[in-house]
VEXKOLVEX-203489 format. One record per residue: residue in three letters; y, z, x of N, C-alpha, C in turn; chain. Coordinates in Angstrom, 3 decimals, decimal comma, m for minus. Layout:
N
ATOM     r    n.north       n.up     n.east   ca.north      ca.up    ca.east    c.north       c.up     c.east   c
ATOM   Ala          Y          Z          X          Y          Z          X          Y          Z          X   A
...
This chain:
276
ATOM     r    n.north       n.up     n.east   ca.north      ca.up    ca.east    c.north       c.up     c.east   c
ATOM   Met     m1,453      0,022      1,004      0,326      0,409     m0,045      1,556     m0,036      1,093   A
ATOM   Gly      1,450      0,768      1,967      2,218      0,923      2,186      2,640     m0,848      3,427   A
ATOM   Leu      1,478     m1,308      3,926      2,429     m2,647      4,063      3,143     m3,585      3,480   A
ATOM   Ser      1,830     m3,248      2,389      2,315     m4,729      0,663      4,043     m4,298      0,736   A
ATOM   Tyr      3,959     m2,549      0,495      5,835     m2,487     m0,204      6,442     m2,282      1,189   A
ATOM   Gly      6,603     m2,277      2,381      7,416     m2,818      3,572      7,761     m2,037      3,935   A
ATOM   Tyr      6,426     m0,349      3,647      7,252      0,711      4,024      6,274      1,593      4,412   A
ATOM   Arg      6,386      3,257      5,198      5,375      3,318      5,243      5,223      5,007      4,056   A
ATOM   Ala      4,242      4,344      3,607      3,565      5,227      1,887      3,965      6,918      2,585   A
ATOM   Lys      3,304      7,253      4,022      3,230      8,976      4,670      4,318      9,338      4,558   A
ATOM   Glu      6,091      8,591      4,720      6,794      8,749      4,709      7,418      9,744      3,354   A
ATOM   Cys      6,807      9,904      2,407      7,616      9,607      0,555      6,302     11,505      0,405   A
ATOM   Arg      7,390     12,002     m0,112      6,398     12,679     m0,081      6,463     13,825     m2,123   A
ATOM   Asn      7,303     12,899     m3,282      7,257     12,306     m3,783      7,674     10,999     m4,333   A
ATOM   Phe      7,726     10,621     m5,566      7,700     10,053     m6,435      9,280      9,477     m6,083   A
ATOM   Lys      9,765     10,306     m6,391     11,220      9,547     m6,619     11,703      9,166     m4,918   A
ATOM   Glu     10,903      9,391     m4,202     11,604      8,439     m2,589     10,163      7,776     m2,844   A
ATOM   Leu      8,914      7,285     m3,030      8,501      6,418     m3,690      9,129      5,240     m4,218   A
ATOM   Lys      9,863      4,991     m5,207     10,879      4,189     m6,175     11,955      4,491     m4,814   A
ATOM   Asp     11,899      5,134     m4,745     13,721      4,920     m3,577     13,662      3,479     m2,980   A
ATOM   Lys     11,947      3,442     m2,342     12,024      2,562     m1,171     11,824      1,724     m1,872   A
ATOM   Asn     11,196      1,493     m3,076     10,834      0,326     m3,634     10,874      0,330     m5,581   A
ATOM   Pro     12,534     m0,183     m5,242     12,343      0,066     m6,279     11,743     m0,216     m8,453   A
ATOM   Thr     10,846     m1,693     m8,042     10,458     m2,028     m8,875      8,698     m1,433     m8,648   A
ATOM   Leu      8,623     m0,601     m8,836      7,348      0,312     m8,934      7,263      0,511    m10,086   A
ATOM   Pro      6,030      0,049    m10,666      6,078      0,334    m11,862      5,223      1,582    m12,999   A
ATOM   Asp      5,736      2,434    m13,223      4,551      4,055    m13,702      3,047      3,800    m13,124   A
ATOM   Gly      2,568      4,764    m11,793      1,413      4,480    m12,288      0,614      5,394    m11,173   A
ATOM   Thr     m0,594      5,579    m10,891     m1,409      6,154     m9,699     m1,212      5,844     m7,954   A
ATOM   Tyr     m0,549      6,932     m7,012     m0,154      6,892     m6,161     m0,171      7,865     m5,356   A
ATOM   Lys     m0,356      8,127     m4,341     m0,825      8,606     m2,738      0,130      9,395     m2,743   A
ATOM   Leu      1,006     10,483     m2,538      1,873     10,725     m1,664      1,441     12,121     m1,382   A
ATOM   Phe      2,653     12,101     m0,302      2,116     13,555      0,835      3,344     14,379      1,014   A
ATOM   Pro      3,311     15,054      0,139      4,097     16,227     m0,094      4,365     17,479      1,236   A
ATOM   Asn      3,208     17,676      1,517      2,800     18,444      2,237      3,614     18,188      3,967   A
ATOM   Gly      3,915     16,456      4,135      4,009     16,042      5,499      3,774     15,195      5,240   A
ATOM   Glu      3,995     14,347      6,730      3,302     12,330      6,620      1,229     13,334      7,586   A
ATOM   Asn      1,557     14,224      8,525      0,387     14,199      8,637     m0,607     15,652      8,489   A
ATOM   Ser     m0,160     15,866      6,467     m1,019     16,396      5,866     m2,229     15,017      5,714   A
ATOM   Ala     m2,873     15,771      4,247     m3,800     14,891      3,471     m3,297     14,652      2,159   A
ATOM   Pro     m2,909     13,301      1,738     m2,874     12,998      0,831     m3,199     13,164     m0,002   A
ATOM   Ile     m2,327     13,568     m1,551     m3,030     13,603     m2,971     m2,325     12,018     m3,737   A
ATOM   Ser     m3,431     12,316     m4,921     m3,730     11,236     m6,170     m2,670     11,641     m6,637   A
ATOM   Cys     m1,688     10,836     m7,867     m1,344     11,616     m8,429     m0,598     10,589    m10,224   A
ATOM   Tyr     m1,022     10,138    m11,120     m0,286      9,020    m11,850      1,429     10,055    m12,020   A
ATOM   Cys      2,196      8,811    m11,859      3,659      9,182    m11,596      4,694      8,084    m12,837   A
ATOM   Val      5,985      8,977    m14,087      6,105      7,587    m14,213      7,864      8,216    m14,371   A
ATOM   Glu      8,097      7,844    m14,216      9,520      7,030    m15,067     10,294      7,401    m16,277   A
ATOM   Tyr     11,345      8,547    m16,273     11,774      8,543    m17,842     13,205      8,799    m17,169   A
ATOM   Asn     14,187      8,053    m18,105     15,480      8,277    m18,212     15,921      8,639    m16,893   A
ATOM   Gly     15,645      7,818    m15,687     16,004      7,351    m14,873     16,119      8,260    m13,566   A
ATOM   Arg     15,010      9,147    m14,385     14,249     10,741    m13,204     12,646     10,548    m13,213   A
ATOM   His     11,962     11,358    m11,578     11,279     10,736    m11,079     10,314     11,485    m11,813   A
ATOM   Tyr      9,272     11,399    m11,776      8,678     13,385    m12,134      6,732     12,241    m11,236   A
ATOM   Gln      6,195     13,593    m11,357      4,589     12,800    m10,845      2,993     14,380    m11,357   A
ATOM   Ser      1,988     14,170    m12,198      2,034     15,045    m13,738      1,057     15,731    m13,052   A
ATOM   Val      0,707     17,338    m13,705      0,399     18,216    m13,157     m0,794     18,635    m13,535   A
ATOM   Trp     m0,647     19,581    m14,943     m1,595     19,497    m15,913     m1,758     19,177    m17,286   A
ATOM   Gln     m2,542     19,123    m17,694     m2,618     18,738    m19,151     m3,781     18,507    m19,809   A
ATOM   Asn     m3,991     19,542    m21,493     m4,654     19,760    m22,060     m4,767     19,323    m23,048   A
ATOM   Phe     m5,163     19,235    m24,740     m4,961     18,869    m25,186     m5,835     19,716    m26,336   A
ATOM   Gly     m5,672     19,747    m27,898     m5,841     20,880    m29,134     m5,836     19,938    m30,376   A
ATOM   Gly     m5,046     21,008    m31,328     m4,554     20,034    m32,318     m5,835     20,068    m33,937   A
ATOM   Pro     m6,027     20,388    m34,575     m7,278     20,795    m35,707     m7,997     19,340    m35,706   A
ATOM   Ala     m8,297     17,188    m35,882     m8,320     16,677    m35,002     m8,663     17,264    m33,830   A
ATOM   Tyr     m8,890     17,739    m32,797     m8,966     17,728    m31,598    m10,637     17,128    m30,697   A
ATOM   Ala    m11,746     17,561    m31,997    m12,729     17,009    m31,686    m13,331     15,330    m31,985   A
ATOM   Thr    m12,570     15,458    m32,664    m12,408     13,647    m32,573    m12,639     12,905    m30,785   A
ATOM   Phe    m12,115     13,582    m30,144    m11,633     13,396    m28,729    m12,052     13,359    m28,071   A
ATOM   Gly    m13,224     15,026    m28,033    m13,797     15,339    m27,118    m14,055     17,013    m26,781   A
ATOM   Thr    m14,052     17,503    m26,130    m13,940     18,861    m25,371    m12,429     19,411    m25,168   A
ATOM   Asn    m12,124     20,352    m26,355    m10,246     20,720    m25,353    m10,510     22,250    m24,165   A
ATOM   Thr     m9,571     21,758    m23,819     m9,966     23,300    m22,791     m8,296     24,062    m22,742   A
ATOM   Ser     m7,744     25,105    m23,217     m6,916     26,000    m22,957     m5,558     26,057    m21,394   A
ATOM   Ser     m5,329     26,495    m21,893     m4,155     26,462    m20,061     m5,173     27,512    m18,706   A
ATOM   Ser     m4,984     28,018    m19,553     m5,934     29,854    m19,129     m6,741     29,035    m18,408   A
ATOM   Ile     m7,960     28,878    m19,079     m8,982     28,904    m18,230     m8,882     27,119    m17,952   A
ATOM   Leu     m7,400     26,008    m17,859     m7,208     25,521    m16,628     m7,189     25,622    m15,047   A
ATOM   Phe     m6,047     27,000    m15,435     m5,732     27,953    m14,294     m6,664     28,701    m13,712   A
ATOM   Ala     m8,079     29,039    m14,292     m8,934     30,477    m14,325     m9,817     29,002    m13,460   A
ATOM   Asn     m9,579     27,383    m13,599    m11,003     27,270    m12,948    m10,392     25,943    m12,566   A
ATOM   Gln     m9,921     25,701    m11,871     m9,598     24,825    m10,929     m9,927     23,479    m10,853   A
ATOM   Thr    m11,011     24,278    m10,261    m11,760     23,244     m9,596    m12,633     22,518     m9,790   A
ATOM   Thr    m13,036     23,113    m11,704    m13,882     22,368    m11,952    m12,977     21,320    m12,635   A
ATOM   Tyr    m11,551     21,381    m13,515    m10,816     20,459    m13,689    m10,280     19,774    m12,978   A
ATOM   Asn    m10,627     20,173    m11,359     m9,391     18,989    m11,069     m9,784     17,525    m10,866   A
ATOM   Gly     m8,507     16,899    m11,120     m8,279     15,261    m11,257     m6,905     14,834    m12,070   A
ATOM   Leu     m6,963     13,207    m11,955     m5,858     13,320    m12,411     m5,423     13,186    m14,225   A
ATOM   Cys     m4,670     13,328    m13,518     m3,628     14,133    m15,520     m3,114     12,767    m15,380   A
ATOM   Ile     m3,515     11,746    m16,786     m3,641     10,230    m16,952     m3,289     10,520    m18,657   A
ATOM   Pro     m1,987     10,136    m19,051     m2,182      9,751    m21,170     m2,471      9,239    m21,384   A
ATOM   Tyr     m3,170      9,361    m22,426     m4,144      9,296    m22,915     m4,206      7,666    m23,259   A
ATOM   Ser     m2,390      7,083    m23,556     m1,794      5,807    m23,843     m2,362      5,352    m22,180   A
ATOM   Val     m2,669      5,555    m21,743     m2,710      4,724    m20,246     m4,574      4,670    m19,937   A
ATOM   Arg     m4,925      5,931    m19,919     m6,584      6,351    m19,958     m7,248      5,824    m20,947   A
ATOM   Gly     m6,749      5,882    m22,071     m7,655      6,101    m23,335     m8,921      7,102    m23,374   A
ATOM   Thr     m8,476      7,973    m22,523     m9,252      9,302    m23,416     m8,590     10,106    m22,776   A
ATOM   Met     m8,857     11,150    m23,998     m8,464     12,319    m23,341     m9,288     13,952    m23,192   A
ATOM   Gln     m8,401     14,049    m21,525     m9,232     14,823    m20,914     m8,728     16,191    m20,393   A
ATOM   Ser     m8,836     17,581    m20,647     m8,109     18,551    m19,903     m8,143     18,769    m18,561   A
ATOM   Gln     m7,478     18,530    m17,552     m7,024     18,524    m16,421     m6,403     18,729    m15,460   A
ATOM   Ile     m6,134     19,612    m14,451     m5,164     19,760    m13,471     m5,351     19,061    m12,224   A
ATOM   Asn     m4,371     18,828    m11,584     m4,162     18,113    m10,442     m4,107     19,252     m8,998   A
ATOM   Lys     m5,268     20,297     m8,695     m5,196     21,048     m8,305     m4,613     21,470     m6,923   A
ATOM   Asp     m4,308     20,098     m6,524     m3,380     20,866     m5,438     m1,976     19,883     m5,118   A
ATOM   Leu     m2,033     18,906     m6,530     m0,406     18,569     m6,511      0,013     20,490     m7,281   A
ATOM   Tyr     m0,604     20,957     m8,300      0,004     22,209     m9,031      0,048     23,442     m7,463   A
ATOM   Thr     m0,815     23,261     m6,944     m0,620     24,374     m5,989      0,526     23,904     m5,252   A
ATOM   Tyr      1,321     22,848     m4,990      2,761     22,753     m3,547      3,613     23,136     m5,152   A
ATOM   Trp      3,783     22,958     m6,702      4,868     22,886     m6,730      5,208     24,110     m8,018   A
ATOM   Lys      3,890     25,160     m8,009      3,947     26,046     m9,103      4,836     27,083     m8,182   A
ATOM   Ser      4,570     27,137     m7,486      5,986     27,911     m6,922      6,700     27,738     m6,004   A
ATOM   Lys      7,514     26,940     m6,503      9,123     25,975     m6,293     10,305     26,566     m7,254   A
ATOM   Asp     11,161     26,605     m6,568     12,583     26,653     m7,653     13,092     25,940     m7,496   A
ATOM   Asn     14,389     25,343     m8,005     15,270     24,225     m8,296     14,228     23,089     m7,995   A
ATOM   Val     13,523     23,367     m9,519     12,776     22,151    m10,029     13,022     21,924    m11,318   A
ATOM   Val     12,305     20,765    m11,838     12,646     21,338    m13,069     10,540     20,236    m14,280   A
ATOM   Trp     10,541     20,827    m14,430      8,928     20,738    m15,471      9,598     19,609    m16,763   A
ATOM   Tyr      8,744     18,910    m16,655      8,875     18,144    m17,458      7,400     18,220    m18,992   A
ATOM   Lys      6,941     18,984    m20,215      6,398     19,165    m21,367      6,810     17,724    m21,706   A
ATOM   Arg      5,299     16,913    m21,596      5,272     15,223    m22,870      4,390     15,820    m24,041   A
ATOM   Val      4,638     15,515    m24,829      3,623     16,528    m25,467      3,607     15,309    m26,786   A
ATOM   Arg      2,557     14,085    m26,699      2,154     13,718    m27,862      1,125     13,373    m28,692   A
ATOM   Ser      1,086     13,602    m30,087     m0,505     13,033    m30,538     m0,787     12,059    m31,431   A
ATOM   Tyr     m2,078     12,183    m32,035     m2,916     10,919    m31,836     m3,680     10,797    m33,422   A
ATOM   Asn     m3,614     10,005    m33,881     m4,194     10,309    m35,126     m6,065      9,811    m34,696   A
ATOM   Thr     m7,023     10,258    m36,023     m8,691     10,331    m35,425     m8,702      8,721    m35,388   A
ATOM   Asn     m7,936      7,609    m35,837     m7,749      6,408    m35,331     m7,853      5,806    m33,605   A
ATOM   Gly     m6,847      6,760    m32,815     m6,312      6,821    m32,133     m4,894      6,022    m31,898   A
ATOM   Thr     m4,424      6,534    m32,873     m2,881      5,558    m33,110     m1,126      6,628    m32,533   A
ATOM   Leu     m0,761      6,022    m32,331      0,623      7,237    m32,400      0,880      8,200    m33,406   A
ATOM   Asn      0,838      9,494    m33,287      1,690      9,782    m34,281      3,491     10,188    m33,649   A
ATOM   Thr      4,288      9,870    m34,716      5,656     10,309    m34,511      5,995     11,233    m36,004   A
ATOM   Gly      4,963     12,245    m37,199      5,891     12,588    m37,822      5,271     13,347    m37,974   A
ATOM   Gly      6,097     14,156    m39,339      5,602     15,765    m39,453      6,950     15,875    m38,894   A
ATOM   Thr      7,550     17,269    m39,968      8,928     18,200    m40,188      7,958     19,422    m40,156   A
ATOM   Gln     10,020     20,094    m39,481      9,546     21,860    m39,232     11,384     22,107    m39,996   A
ATOM   Gly     11,725     22,348    m40,444     12,580     22,887    m40,947     13,889     21,158    m41,454   A
ATOM   Ser     14,698     20,298    m40,430     15,710     19,086    m40,304     14,676     18,476    m39,447   A
ATOM   Ala     13,269     19,063    m38,857     13,485     18,926    m37,257     12,572     17,246    m37,824   A
ATOM   Thr     12,073     15,809    m37,741     11,398     15,147    m37,575     11,124     14,944    m36,403   A
ATOM   Gly      9,818     14,033    m36,049      8,288     13,841    m35,001      8,121     14,703    m34,321   A
ATOM   Ser      7,146     15,819    m35,154      7,296     17,314    m34,507      5,793     17,326    m33,596   A
ATOM   Tyr      5,763     16,600    m33,379      4,219     16,208    m32,505      4,673     15,217    m31,620   A
ATOM   Tyr      5,872     15,268    m31,042      6,139     13,370    m30,562      7,910     14,872    m30,228   A
ATOM   Thr      7,792     15,099    m28,864      8,312     16,140    m28,587      8,427     15,517    m27,054   A
ATOM   Asp      9,507     15,851    m26,825      9,400     16,316    m24,719     10,434     17,346    m24,858   A
ATOM   Val     10,298     18,046    m23,719     11,141     19,167    m23,140     11,207     18,980    m21,599   A
ATOM   Phe     12,175     20,173    m21,318     12,525     19,980    m20,294     13,179     21,984    m19,161   A
ATOM   Leu     11,759     21,892    m18,632     12,445     24,191    m17,707     12,830     23,574    m16,511   A
ATOM   Thr     14,386     23,957    m16,298     14,836     23,879    m15,089     14,465     25,039    m14,649   A
ATOM   Tyr     14,196     25,299    m13,379     14,118     26,411    m13,018     14,689     26,560    m10,982   A
ATOM   Asp     15,720     28,435    m11,271     16,775     27,984    m10,546     16,577     29,394    m10,029   A
ATOM   Ser     16,540     30,152     m8,281     17,194     31,138     m8,037     16,408     31,765     m8,242   A
ATOM   Gly     14,989     31,580     m7,027     13,871     32,099     m6,995     12,788     32,105     m8,458   A
ATOM   Ala     12,959     32,098     m9,747     12,577     31,222    m10,611     12,004     30,578    m10,603   A
ATOM   Asn     10,194     30,206    m10,858      8,910     29,378    m10,708      8,397     28,933    m11,671   A
ATOM   Phe      7,630     28,063    m12,184      6,340     27,631    m13,207      5,731     29,089    m12,849   A
ATOM   Ala      4,826     29,622    m11,832      3,725     29,568    m11,908      4,322     31,984    m12,460   A
ATOM   Asn      5,073     32,096    m11,898      6,286     33,152    m12,581      5,735     33,596    m13,995   A
ATOM   Ser      6,333     31,950    m14,367      6,439     31,826    m15,791      5,173     32,217    m16,348   A
ATOM   Phe      3,940     32,086    m16,260      2,580     32,282    m16,651      1,941     33,194    m16,424   A
ATOM   Ser      2,422     34,332    m16,030      2,551     35,726    m15,326      1,884     36,741    m16,525   A
ATOM   Thr      0,824     37,051    m16,499      0,417     36,970    m18,139      1,558     38,860    m17,941   A
ATOM   Gly      2,005     39,381    m17,274      2,723     40,092    m17,295      3,762     39,667    m17,679   A
ATOM   Thr      4,375     40,717    m17,943      6,312     40,807    m18,682      7,420     41,698    m18,197   A
ATOM   Gly      7,632     40,495    m18,118      9,914     41,755    m17,149     10,179     40,461    m17,341   A
ATOM   Gln     11,375     40,577    m16,174     12,562     39,675    m15,391     11,536     38,947    m14,296   A
ATOM   Met     11,836     37,965    m14,083     11,862     37,056    m13,066     12,830     36,900    m11,659   A
ATOM   Ser     12,203     36,367    m11,070     13,296     36,170     m9,761     14,565     34,975    m10,835   A
ATOM   Gly     14,201     34,936    m11,227     15,977     34,100    m11,552     15,613     32,931    m13,036   A
ATOM   Tyr     16,210     32,155    m13,455     16,436     31,651    m14,406     15,646     30,633    m14,685   A
ATOM   Val     15,057     30,394    m16,297     14,902     28,864    m16,201     15,782     28,498    m17,732   A
ATOM   Asn     15,795     27,568    m17,769     16,853     26,479    m18,745     15,699     25,997    m19,358   A
ATOM   Met     16,320     25,823    m20,933     15,391     24,944    m21,782     16,181     23,726    m22,093   A
ATOM   Lys     15,634     22,440    m22,084     16,447     21,464    m23,128     15,083     20,803    m23,984   A
ATOM   Phe     15,226     20,331    m24,730     14,325     19,881    m25,653     15,229     18,569    m26,103   A
ATOM   Thr     14,208     17,431    m26,634     14,315     16,509    m27,831     14,052     15,898    m28,396   A
ATOM   Ile     14,334     15,959    m29,841     13,340     15,002    m31,051     14,118     14,034    m32,031   A
ATOM   Gly     13,506     13,195    m31,251     14,196     12,178    m32,374     15,479     11,787    m31,212   A
ATOM   Ala     16,346     11,642    m31,704     17,897     11,223    m31,182     18,622     13,133    m30,732   A
ATOM   Asn     17,931     13,675    m30,747     18,588     14,831    m30,121     18,407     15,526    m29,225   A
ATOM   Thr     19,311     15,927    m28,642     19,353     16,914    m27,548     20,013     17,893    m27,237   A
ATOM   Ile     18,640     19,038    m27,081     19,135     20,471    m27,016     19,816     20,891    m26,420   A
ATOM   Asp     20,475     21,515    m25,781     20,584     22,820    m25,011     19,887     24,473    m25,207   A
ATOM   Tyr     18,712     24,668    m24,437     18,315     25,744    m25,740     18,247     26,886    m25,031   A
ATOM   Gly     19,256     26,735    m23,869     19,909     27,837    m22,819     18,705     28,824    m22,407   A
ATOM   Arg     19,021     29,570    m21,600     18,238     30,692    m20,637     18,164     31,585    m20,614   A
ATOM   Thr     16,849     32,104    m19,493     16,301     33,079    m19,796     16,103     33,710    m18,486   A
ATOM   Arg     15,851     34,688    m17,827     14,789     35,813    m17,393     13,641     36,692    m16,628   A
ATOM   Tyr     13,944     36,077    m18,651     12,877     37,419    m19,432     11,239     36,838    m19,945   A
ATOM   Arg     10,188     37,773    m18,729      8,985     37,141    m20,253      8,546     37,978    m21,341   A
ATOM   Cys      8,484     37,882    m23,022      8,380     39,272    m23,626      7,029     38,297    m24,193   A
ATOM   Pro      5,690     39,622    m24,965      4,894     39,429    m25,448      5,346     38,972    m26,960   A
ATOM   Tyr      5,187     38,054    m27,787      5,380     38,597    m29,359      4,482     39,136    m29,761   A
ATOM   Asn      5,241     40,152    m30,452      4,865     41,157    m31,279      3,588     41,482    m30,937   A
ATOM   Asn      3,851     42,336    m29,900      2,468     42,525    m28,815      1,265     42,489    m28,628   A
ATOM   Ser      1,524     40,741    m28,715      0,819     39,891    m28,556     m0,333     39,404    m27,546   A
ATOM   Phe     m0,842     38,484    m27,029     m1,604     37,989    m25,755     m0,329     37,039    m26,281   A
ATOM   Ser      0,653     36,495    m26,331      1,113     35,204    m26,584      2,059     35,524    m25,300   A
ATOM   Ile      2,104     35,129    m24,318      3,035     34,887    m23,330      4,270     33,853    m23,571   A
ATOM   Gly      5,979     34,564    m23,511      6,781     33,369    m24,200      7,985     33,224    m23,112   A
ATOM   Phe      8,888     33,107    m23,108     10,120     33,067    m22,813     11,281     33,979    m23,755   A
ATOM   Ala     11,571     35,089    m23,504     12,365     35,880    m24,302     13,868     35,121    m25,582   A
ATOM   Asn     13,583     35,762    m25,755     14,015     35,152    m27,525     14,865     36,320    m28,479   A
ATOM   Gln     15,621     35,388    m29,345     16,261     36,413    m30,211     14,717     36,894    m31,331   A
ATOM   Leu     13,791     37,376    m31,074     13,012     38,025    m31,851     12,220     38,561    m30,726   A
ATOM   Asp     12,857     39,018    m29,036     12,144     40,508    m29,181     12,370     41,391    m29,168   A
ATOM   Asn     12,438     42,504    m28,910     13,248     43,801    m28,658     13,397     44,314    m27,648   A
ATOM   Asn     12,705     44,146    m26,449     12,447     44,308    m25,928     13,327     44,535    m24,153   A
ATOM   Val     13,959     43,645    m24,685     14,927     43,116    m23,719     16,191     43,575    m22,809   A
ATOM   Pro     16,495     44,163    m22,318     17,820     44,661    m21,779     19,288     44,448    m22,194   A
ATOM   Val     20,111     44,687    m23,006     20,897     44,358    m23,799     21,500     43,496    m22,879   A
ATOM   Gly     22,484     42,357    m22,980     23,044     42,382    m22,464     22,693     40,741    m21,473   A
ATOM   Glu     21,524     41,019    m21,607     20,866     39,514    m20,967     20,409     38,314    m21,939   A
ATOM   Asp     20,596     37,560    m20,957     21,062     36,114    m21,568     19,484     35,822    m22,554   A
ATOM   Leu     19,806     34,950    m23,619     18,101     34,797    m24,272     17,660     33,476    m24,824   A
ATOM   Met     17,169     33,183    m25,024     16,955     31,264    m25,600     17,025     31,190    m26,423   A
ATOM   Gly     17,336     30,761    m27,431     18,189     29,648    m28,722     19,179     30,197    m29,160   A
ATOM   Asn     20,285     30,410    m27,770     21,939     30,282    m27,767     21,636     30,987    m30,026   A
ATOM   Gly     20,790     31,480    m30,078     21,058     32,007    m31,752     20,420     31,678    m32,856   A
ATOM   Asn     20,516     30,671    m32,722     20,634     29,048    m33,560     18,540     28,449    m33,853   A
ATOM   Pro     18,820     28,754    m35,394     17,395     28,721    m35,794     17,255     27,328    m35,708   A
ATOM   Tyr     17,290     25,971    m34,240     16,611     24,865    m34,489     15,905     24,232    m35,464   A
ATOM   Tyr     14,734     24,204    m35,087     13,973     23,936    m35,727     12,432     24,752    m36,837   A
ATOM   Ser     13,752     25,894    m36,700     12,835     27,167    m36,547     12,434     28,140    m36,594   A
ATOM   Ala     12,840     29,143    m36,860     12,718     30,402    m36,386     13,426     30,786    m35,567   A
ATOM   Ala     14,539     31,399    m34,784     15,218     31,349    m34,431     13,935     32,018    m32,728   A
ATOM   Gly     14,409     31,210    m31,606     13,864     31,873    m30,412     11,950     31,405    m30,497   A
ATOM   Trp     11,563     30,180    m31,686     10,112     29,934    m31,895      9,752     28,945    m30,503   A
ATOM   Glu     10,761     27,894    m30,864     10,554     26,937    m29,604     10,037     27,671    m28,341   A
ATOM   Ala     11,436     28,247    m28,142     10,700     29,702    m26,668      9,652     30,092    m26,143   A
ATOM   Arg      8,595     31,026    m27,730      8,067     31,432    m27,234      6,450     30,253    m27,520   A
ATOM   His      6,530     29,048    m27,354      5,319     29,319    m27,231      5,279     27,739    m26,664   A
ATOM   Val      6,384     27,098    m25,700      6,921     26,059    m25,013      5,589     25,949    m23,967   A
ATOM   Leu      5,234     27,174    m23,093      4,271     27,091    m22,601      2,311     26,763    m23,178   A
ATOM   Ser      2,822     26,385    m24,033      1,192     26,150    m24,499      0,267     27,093    m23,586   A
ATOM   Tyr      0,809     28,641    m22,931     m0,328     29,937    m22,934     m1,787     29,913    m24,297   A
ATOM   Ala     m2,530     30,030    m24,227     m3,484     29,971    m24,790     m4,529     31,221    m24,315   A
ATOM   Tyr     m5,102     32,088    m24,594     m6,512     32,452    m23,306     m7,352     31,668    m25,116   A
ATOM   Thr     m7,713     31,055    m25,319     m8,672     30,691    m26,097     m8,757     29,480    m26,337   A
ATOM   Ala     m9,563     28,983    m26,225     m9,991     27,111    m25,972    m10,908     26,713    m27,179   A
ATOM   Asn     m9,689     27,511    m28,362    m10,579     26,475    m29,610     m9,915     25,820    m30,525   A
ATOM   Gly    m10,468     24,923    m31,009     m9,312     23,728    m32,145     m8,133     23,744    m31,287   A
ATOM   Gln     m6,854     23,997    m32,708     m5,664     24,294    m32,293     m4,679     24,879    m31,351   A
ATOM   Asp     m5,654     26,404    m31,300     m5,872     27,043    m30,371     m5,401     26,227    m28,591   A
ATOM   Ala     m5,392     25,080    m28,580     m5,660     25,281    m26,813     m4,373     24,744    m26,643   A
ATOM   Thr     m3,452     23,948    m27,530     m2,525     23,478    m26,949     m1,532     24,968    m28,249   A
ATOM   Arg      0,174     25,340    m28,182      0,720     25,552    m28,870      1,761     24,711    m30,075   A
ATOM   Cys      1,302     24,384    m30,737      2,477     24,715    m31,865      3,584     24,823    m31,482   A
ATOM   Gln      4,689     24,088    m30,916      6,090     24,232    m30,246      7,227     24,185    m31,583   A
ATOM   Phe      7,137     23,178    m31,943      7,779     22,654    m33,084      7,694     22,637    m34,370   A
ATOM   Gln      6,636     23,199    m34,300      5,455     22,541    m36,520      4,001     23,397    m36,317   A
ATOM   Cys      3,949     24,204    m36,834      3,153     25,451    m36,536      2,042     24,324    m37,331   A
ATOM   Trp      0,280     24,421    m37,518     m0,484     23,564    m37,670     m1,312     24,438    m38,753   A
ATOM   Gly     m1,021     23,581    m40,156     m1,542     24,627    m40,776     m2,694     24,213    m40,937   A
ATOM   Gly     m3,839     23,049    m40,329     m5,078     23,311    m39,820     m6,158     22,033    m40,235   A
ATOM   Gly     m5,267     21,278    m41,990     m6,053     20,384    m42,384     m5,349     18,989    m41,557   A
ATOM   Glu     m4,729     18,641    m40,600     m4,249     17,707    m39,971     m5,385     17,015    m39,216   A
ATOM   Gly     m5,103     15,278    m39,385     m5,451     14,741    m38,829     m5,225     13,948    m37,600   A
ATOM   Val     m5,594     15,883    m36,702     m3,831     14,976    m35,706     m4,825     15,194    m34,584   A
ATOM   Cys     m4,816     15,330    m33,652     m4,811     15,710    m31,904     m3,385     15,478    m31,172   A
ATOM   Met     m3,101     16,846    m30,575     m2,088     16,278    m29,699     m2,266     16,791    m28,570   A
ATOM   Glu     m1,806     15,841    m27,346     m2,016     16,156    m25,826     m0,578     16,496    m25,376   A
ATOM   Thr     m0,665     17,221    m24,985      0,769     17,849    m23,492     m0,154     17,723    m22,250   A
ATOM   Thr      0,939     17,066    m21,915      1,003     17,005    m19,895      2,627     17,039    m19,145   A
ATOM   Trp      2,027     17,819    m18,109      3,575     18,371    m17,386      4,260     17,863    m16,481   A
ATOM   Phe      4,902     17,602    m16,523      5,004     16,511    m15,506      6,575     17,668    m13,988   A
ATOM   Val      6,788     16,733    m13,603      7,857     17,887    m12,412      8,020     16,829    m11,291   A
ATOM   Arg      9,971     17,471    m11,024     10,446     16,531     m9,850     11,301     18,032     m9,189   A
ATOM   Glu     11,496     17,156     m8,141     12,522     18,193     m7,358     14,235     18,293     m8,609   A
ATOM   Lys     14,934     19,238     m8,736     16,068     18,457     m9,486     16,980     17,172     m7,720   A
ATOM   Asp     18,035     16,521     m9,189     18,443     15,970     m8,026     20,317     15,985     m7,937   A
ATOM   Asn     20,569     15,591     m7,690     21,557     15,863     m6,315     22,647     16,296     m7,513   A
ATOM   Asp     22,897     15,398     m8,287     23,628     15,394     m9,485     23,785     16,206    m10,620   A
ATOM   Glu     22,914     17,271    m10,657     22,171     18,004    m11,037     22,730     19,473    m11,127   A
């Protein structure tokens, strides 16, 4: 690949550097060298979204119709069994199959970094494999088709978000999301909290009562598409079970249980650009 594109592929730590050297490269699977050109390459599926360049790190799926596509796996099981589920995280729209996987080496590289953006892409499919963009929750449309962005700054990192403990993170995480034509800045927080003392760990929001007074809460006090703070509660898709719809969290619309839909969640990551 290096010779055909006129550059040394080993010089590229991430997809952005790869695109900078050859802007016509399409989305696809590439070998990157995040640990330097003398390290082993890491193969990963890469995408461009709104002029930014991401590499996929892990994916899982669920929803009421998950059995149509295979066996789903919760995020907690993926993290606890990375060797078993290690592999390329390629979206269903490209590969044609749904697989819960984690790119072990790439996750190890990115999980503890700050000043990065994690992109959660949610896509849902009907039992015949066609894309589903419907669903409503309050005023939201396309609730099964969303893009969520978490920006970690000043010592906060993705791995810390998924800690089963609660309390203050090292820094702040900011959340934005898009549904349809709407882009919402959902605010920031540096706290993780359990919802109603359950095992559902999420970001602190207006529904939590165990956050110190004066701390920032996600949600900005507004119930955008559901109860205030609900979007922050389920953004991580954190679940201890792997049964049916529990393998992925319902974020903007809760599953009723009878929908003929399977939901795929794929997480991508990139470094913050200089203009952010």
